[in-house]
C-alpha positions as CSV (number, residue, x, y, z in Angstrom):
1,X,10.9,-2.6,-42.3
2,X,9.8,-2.0,-45.8
3,X,7.5,0.9,-46.8
4,X,4.4,0.5,-48.9
5,X,5.4,0.5,-52.5
6,X,1.9,0.9,-54.0
7,X,1.7,3.0,-57.2
8,X,-1.1,4.8,-59.0
9,X,-4.5,5.4,-57.6
10,X,-4.2,2.7,-54.9
11,X,-1.0,4.2,-53.6
12,X,-2.4,7.7,-53.7
13,X,-5.5,6.7,-51.7
14,X,-3.3,5.0,-49.0
15,X,-1.1,8.0,-48.8
16,X,-4.0,10.5,-48.7
17,X,-5.9,8.6,-45.9
18,X,-2.7,8.0,-44.0
19,X,-1.8,11.7,-43.9
20,X,-5.3,12.6,-42.8
21,X,-5.4,10.1,-40.0
22,X,-2.0,10.9,-38.5
23,X,-2.7,14.6,-38.9
24,X,-6.0,14.4,-37.1
25,X,-8.3,15.3,-40.0
26,X,-9.7,11.9,-39.6
27,X,-9.7,11.7,-35.8
28,X,-9.3,8.7,-33.6
29,X,-12.6,6.9,-33.3
30,X,-14.0,8.3,-36.5
31,X,-16.1,5.8,-38.5
32,X,-15.6,5.8,-42.2
33,X,-18.4,5.2,-44.8
34,X,-16.4,3.5,-47.5
35,X,-18.9,4.2,-50.2
36,X,-19.1,7.9,-49.5
37,X,-15.4,8.4,-49.0
38,X,-14.7,6.4,-52.1
39,X,-17.0,8.6,-54.1
40,X,-15.3,11.8,-52.7
41,X,-11.9,10.4,-53.6
42,X,-13.1,9.3,-57.0
43,X,-12.3,5.6,-56.5
44,X,-14.2,2.3,-56.3
45,X,-15.2,0.4,-53.2
46,X,-12.6,-2.2,-54.2
47,X,-9.8,0.3,-54.2
48,X,-11.1,1.7,-50.8
49,X,-11.1,-1.8,-49.3
50,X,-7.6,-2.7,-50.6
51,X,-6.3,0.7,-49.3
52,X,-7.8,0.2,-45.9
53,X,-6.2,-3.3,-45.7
54,X,-2.8,-1.5,-46.0
55,X,-3.8,1.0,-43.3
56,X,-5.1,-1.8,-41.0
57,X,-1.8,-3.6,-41.3
58,X,-0.1,-0.5,-40.0
59,X,-2.5,-0.3,-37.0
60,X,-4.3,2.9,-38.2
61,X,-7.8,1.5,-38.8
62,X,-9.9,-1.5,-37.9
63,X,-13.4,-2.9,-38.7
64,X,-16.1,-4.3,-36.5
65,X,-19.5,-5.7,-37.1
66,X,-22.3,-3.1,-36.5
67,X,-19.6,-0.4,-36.2
68,X,-17.9,-0.6,-39.6
69,X,-14.4,0.7,-40.4
70,X,-13.0,3.2,-37.9
71,X,-9.7,5.0,-37.0
72,X,-7.9,3.3,-34.1
73,X,-6.4,5.2,-31.2
74,X,-2.8,6.3,-31.6
75,X,-1.6,3.7,-29.1
76,X,-2.3,1.0,-31.8
77,X,-0.4,2.7,-34.6
78,X,2.9,1.3,-35.8
79,X,4.9,4.4,-35.2
80,X,8.1,2.7,-36.5
81,X,6.6,2.0,-39.9
82,X,8.4,4.1,-42.5
83,X,5.1,5.1,-44.2
84,X,3.5,6.2,-40.9
85,X,6.6,8.2,-40.1
86,X,6.5,9.8,-43.6
87,X,2.8,10.6,-43.2
88,X,3.6,12.5,-40.0
89,X,6.2,14.5,-41.8
90,X,4.1,15.1,-44.9
91,X,1.2,16.2,-42.7
92,X,3.3,18.7,-40.8
93,X,3.0,16.8,-37.5
94,X,6.4,15.0,-37.3
95,X,8.1,17.0,-34.6
96,X,6.7,14.8,-31.8
97,X,8.3,11.7,-33.3
98,X,11.6,13.6,-33.8
99,X,11.7,14.7,-30.1
100,X,10.9,11.1,-29.0
101,X,13.7,9.9,-31.1
102,X,16.1,12.4,-29.5
103,X,15.2,11.1,-26.1
104,X,15.8,7.4,-27.1
105,X,19.1,8.2,-28.7
106,X,20.3,10.1,-25.6
107,X,19.7,6.9,-23.6
108,X,21.1,4.3,-26.1
109,X,23.9,5.8,-28.1
110,X,26.3,7.2,-25.5
111,X,26.4,3.8,-23.9
112,X,26.8,2.2,-27.3
113,X,29.7,4.4,-28.1
114,X,31.3,3.5,-24.8
115,X,30.9,-0.2,-25.4
116,X,32.0,0.1,-29.1
117,X,35.3,1.6,-28.0
118,X,35.9,-1.5,-25.8
119,X,34.8,-4.2,-28.3
120,X,35.3,-2.8,-31.9
121,X,37.0,-4.9,-34.5
122,X,39.0,-3.8,-37.5
123,X,35.9,-4.7,-39.6
124,X,33.8,-2.4,-37.4
125,X,36.3,0.5,-37.9
126,X,36.2,-0.1,-41.7
127,X,32.4,0.1,-41.7
128,X,32.4,3.3,-39.6
129,X,35.1,4.8,-41.8
130,X,33.2,3.9,-45.0
131,X,30.0,5.5,-43.7
132,X,31.8,8.6,-42.7
133,X,33.5,8.9,-46.1
134,X,30.1,8.5,-47.8
135,X,28.7,11.2,-45.5
136,X,31.5,13.6,-46.4
137,X,31.0,12.9,-50.1
138,X,27.2,13.5,-50.0
139,X,27.0,17.0,-48.6
140,X,24.9,18.3,-51.6
141,X,22.6,15.2,-51.7
142,X,20.4,15.2,-48.6
143,X,19.1,11.7,-49.3
144,X,22.6,10.2,-49.7
145,X,23.8,12.1,-46.7
146,X,20.9,10.7,-44.6
147,X,21.6,7.2,-45.8
148,X,25.3,7.5,-44.9
149,X,24.4,9.0,-41.5
150,X,22.1,6.1,-40.8
151,X,24.8,3.6,-41.9
152,X,27.3,5.2,-39.4
153,X,24.9,4.7,-36.4
154,X,24.0,1.2,-37.5
155,X,27.8,0.3,-37.7
156,X,28.3,1.9,-34.3
157,X,25.6,-0.3,-32.7
158,X,27.1,-3.4,-34.4
159,X,30.6,-2.4,-33.1
160,X,29.3,-2.9,-29.5
161,X,29.6,-6.7,-30.0
162,X,26.2,-7.1,-28.4
163,X,23.6,-8.7,-30.7
164,X,20.6,-7.1,-28.9
165,X,22.2,-3.6,-29.0
166,X,23.0,-4.2,-32.7
167,X,19.3,-4.8,-33.4
168,X,18.3,-1.5,-31.9
169,X,18.7,-0.3,-35.4
170,X,15.2,-1.7,-36.0
171,X,13.9,0.8,-33.4
172,X,16.0,3.8,-34.4
173,X,16.5,3.6,-38.1
174,X,13.0,4.4,-39.5
175,X,12.7,7.7,-37.6
176,X,16.4,8.5,-37.8
177,X,16.4,8.2,-41.6
178,X,13.5,10.6,-41.9
179,X,15.0,12.9,-39.4
180,X,18.3,13.0,-41.2
181,X,16.6,13.5,-44.6
182,X,14.9,16.7,-43.2
183,X,17.9,18.0,-41.3
184,X,20.4,17.4,-44.1
185,X,18.2,19.2,-46.5
186,X,18.1,22.3,-44.3
187,X,20.7,24.9,-45.2
188,X,21.3,26.0,-41.6
189,X,22.2,22.5,-40.3
190,X,25.7,21.9,-38.9
191,X,28.2,19.9,-40.8
192,X,27.8,16.4,-39.3
193,X,31.2,15.0,-40.3
194,X,33.4,16.5,-37.5
195,X,31.1,15.3,-34.7
196,X,30.9,11.8,-36.2
197,X,34.7,11.8,-36.8
198,X,35.2,12.6,-33.1
199,X,33.2,9.5,-32.2
200,X,35.0,7.3,-34.6
201,X,38.5,8.5,-33.5
202,X,37.6,7.7,-29.9
203,X,36.3,4.3,-30.8
204,X,39.5,3.6,-32.8
205,X,41.7,4.7,-29.9
206,X,39.7,2.4,-27.6
207,X,38.9,5.3,-25.3
208,X,35.4,4.6,-24.0
209,X,35.0,7.7,-21.8
210,X,36.0,10.0,-24.8
211,X,33.7,8.0,-27.1
212,X,30.8,8.5,-24.8
213,X,31.5,12.2,-24.4
214,X,31.9,12.6,-28.2
215,X,28.5,11.0,-28.7
216,X,26.9,13.3,-26.2
217,X,28.3,16.2,-28.1
218,X,27.0,14.8,-31.4
219,X,23.5,14.3,-29.9
220,X,23.6,17.8,-28.5
221,X,24.3,19.1,-32.0
222,X,21.5,16.9,-33.4
223,X,19.1,18.5,-31.0
224,X,20.2,22.0,-32.0
225,X,19.7,21.1,-35.6
226,X,16.3,19.8,-34.9
227,X,15.5,23.1,-33.1
228,X,16.6,24.9,-36.3
229,X,14.3,23.0,-38.5
230,X,11.4,22.5,-36.0
231,X,9.3,25.1,-37.9
232,X,9.4,22.7,-40.9
233,X,7.0,20.4,-39.2
234,X,4.8,23.1,-37.8
235,X,4.5,25.4,-40.7
236,X,4.4,23.0,-43.6
237,X,0.9,22.6,-45.2
238,X,-0.6,19.2,-45.7
239,X,0.8,17.4,-48.7
240,X,-2.6,16.7,-50.2
241,X,-5.7,18.9,-50.3
242,X,-8.5,18.4,-47.8
243,X,-11.4,16.3,-48.8
244,X,-15.0,16.3,-47.7
245,X,-14.1,13.0,-45.9
246,X,-12.5,15.2,-43.2
247,X,-15.5,17.4,-42.5
248,X,-17.4,17.8,-39.4
249,X,-17.5,14.6,-37.2
250,X,-20.8,12.9,-36.7
251,X,-22.0,14.0,-40.2
252,X,-22.7,10.4,-41.2
253,X,-23.9,11.4,-44.7
254,X,-20.5,13.0,-45.4
255,X,-18.6,9.8,-44.9
256,X,-17.0,10.2,-41.4
257,X,-18.6,10.0,-38.0
258,X,-17.0,10.3,-34.5
259,X,-18.3,8.0,-31.8
260,X,-20.1,9.7,-29.0
261,X,-23.3,11.7,-28.3
């Protein structure tokens, strides 16, 4: 799932509006006056329309005759989109996604480790070992460490031999990559290599019960790490300054209006 690669003013407008929407500064149901918001952001109507097309593609906004362009309810947002995830983190509201990820992982990954121990191939072991080596060699580089961590879990899902389980990476990876980026950058996080090594050793030894327990231990450590850095998402200031577009709802002349009396 590719992230939006827009650059320059267009990319800045998409990012600014995305952060404000997921952070609640532009609340669900708010109707946007493209002309006024464009003037406040210093961009043309054309740039605004193109930016809103990107946001519409991610489920954040929609347009209706007589109503105009409005922020959709959270249930319509593509929460697995890398940009939407990043906007949550940049806006200081990412902890909810991280906690949801932890719940999903606790359901999927212990069972995946159990099955991987029964069905892994030598190629699977090579992929797991390669990812673990990359993780060990990337301790000082949080982005590289996060990528290696994600690769390990992708390889573990593939090692189950179940095509549908293997494609669970589409569900887990976007949030897992952002979670790992934040955690690996935090000085107080645990060294992830030993816990991943324990999973790999059990999978190599074809010991499904031990593999499952090792994964449960790994996930418990992941939750502790998240607890350590939870303040990151609650204390961090928005990445971009507030604009008049996020002022009092129902102030139609200021560019944003909330439906209701």
